[in-house]
Residue, then its C-alpha position, 0 to 999 in steps of 0.5 A: x321124804x320131806x326135809x324135816x322128816x329125815x331127823x325123825x327117821x334117822x332117830x328111829x333107826x338109830x335107837x333100833x342100831x343101838x339097842x333094839x335091833x332091826x328084827x321085829x322079833x324080841x328077846x324070848x328068855x327061856x327062864x327068869x333073869x335075874x334082877x341085875x341081868x333083867x335091870x342091865x338089859x331090859x329096864x335100863x336100855x327101855x327094851x322089852x322081852x318075852x320071858x318063859x317058865x315064870x308062872x309055871x307053879x301058880x295055881x292059877x295056870x291049871x285052876x283058872x282053866x276050869x269055868x266051874x272053879x272061877x265062878x264058884x270063887x266069885x259067887x259072891x264077887x261083883x266084877x266091871x263089865x265093859x261093853x262095846x259094839x265092836x270089842x273096841x273100848x277106849x278107840x276112835x269111833x265115828x262122832x255121832x254128831x259129825x259121823x265124818x270126824x272121829x271122837x274117843x270112845x269109852x265102853x259102857x261099864x256095868x256092875x254085875x255078879x261075876x257069873x252072870x258078867x262072865x256068862x256076858x263075855x262068853x256069849x259076846x257077838x259083834x253088836x254087843x261085846x263084853x270085856x272083864x276088866x277095870x284097871x285101878x287094882x282090880x285083881x286084889x279088889x273085884x278079884x281078890x278071892x283069887x289073889x292066892x292062886x298067883x304071886x304077889x309080885x315077880x321078886x326079880x322085877x320088883x328088885x331091879x324097879x326097887x318097887x313093888x307093884x302098884x296095881x295088880x289088874x285081871x283081863x278076861x275076853x274074847x277074841x272079839x275084844x282088841x285094845x287100840x295103839x296107846x302108852x302106859x306110863x308104867x313098867x309093865x309085867x303082862x302074864x297071859x294065863x289062858x288063850x294068846x296075846x297078839x301085840x305090835x310095839x313101837x318105842x317112845x321114839x316112834x311117837x311121831x308115827x302114831x299121829x297123836x291128835x285130840x279127839x272129844x271123849x264120848x261114851x257108849x250106852x246100851x239099851x235094853x229095849x232095842x239091844x243097840x248102842x248109842x254114842x254120846x259125847x261127854x258134857x261139858x266137852x273134854x278132849x282126849x290126846x289120843x293114836x290116830x292109826x289103826x294098824x290093820x284097815x280094812x280092805x277098802x280103807x287101807x290105801x287112805x289109811x296108808x295115805x294119811x299116815x305115811x309115817x307109820x306104814x312107810x316106817x319100820x315094822x312094829x315089834x310082834x310079840x305073840x304072848x302064849x299061856x305061860x309066858x310074861x310080857x316085859x313092856x317097858x313104860x312109854x311104848x306104844x302097843x296095840x293088843x288083840x287076842x286069840x281064846x282058849x277053847x272054852x272061848x276066854x283069854x285071860x290075863x294079869x298085868x302088874x305095873x310098876x311106875x317110874x319112882x325109882x328113876x324120878x328120884x335118879x334124875x332129880x339126884x336124891x342122896x337116900x336113893x343113891x346110898x341104898x342102891x348106888x349101882x342103879x344110876x350106872x344102869x340108866x341108859x340113853x335110850x331110857x333117858x329119852x323115854x323119861x324126858x318125854x314122860x316128864x314132858x308136857x308134849x305129848 
């Protein structure tokens, strides 16, 4: 172990000893917490948790099991279909100009009537994988006809955050869709309605293990004539900082990847979480996460996530008087791990 790596590795261990524990499992709550419990035990220490019995009352838990219901309700809705050759959008791929290097590849996005788009997802296979998603509040815009089937927010979470969700998004995919390691700058309440989601989680203090580098941005383009994708670099060149680690390298590449990224493969194991239908994952902001999924009997995985921003904590750190007067107890629960995370969030450095 190189001398300069020792303080970093000590930090990983100290954060786990302080709040996260040494297990690879996260806390599992059998019922939703109160706002105070959620703030004190999870939001403040920047600690994820799995929650059961929080969406049992949603009509979506039964209605969305019917593909006919979905296509009938959304028959006149145009939605965003993301297409890739492998199911890995917003992920690293060989650079089309220099295959020995990598680029940041984004999906081709088509806007189709929902029934046609869903068919493309159900008929996906390696070579052309469809994923229904659009992260800009798509559940309340593109999928607004379904919004009555879910709560607009989780009251216990909104009270703890001090605000309502900024965005609510819907995700419909299959077992081929995979999300590479990344972090988000918002508090995420992630509810699975059908199928299962499999998360790998690492706290913000493990940022060095992600080997974040800058990669040129590129976009897939699908040809109806050839039935194949091409990958084209953006012009002008735009670089994207992204995690270099693939936690599931192919057998022939595993040894090479372990040599390239020893801090990841030789460090503490990620937290492993399977979120089943009817369960919720609280994913704190700035946590790195990688996601795979297993479909239901129809071949679909459906989830809804609620995004709350860090405005409340920004206000606390800036010492805004109106916030202290409105909810003075909240400042007491901003813990050391959360302050570390906020410092990372507001810093210009990745």
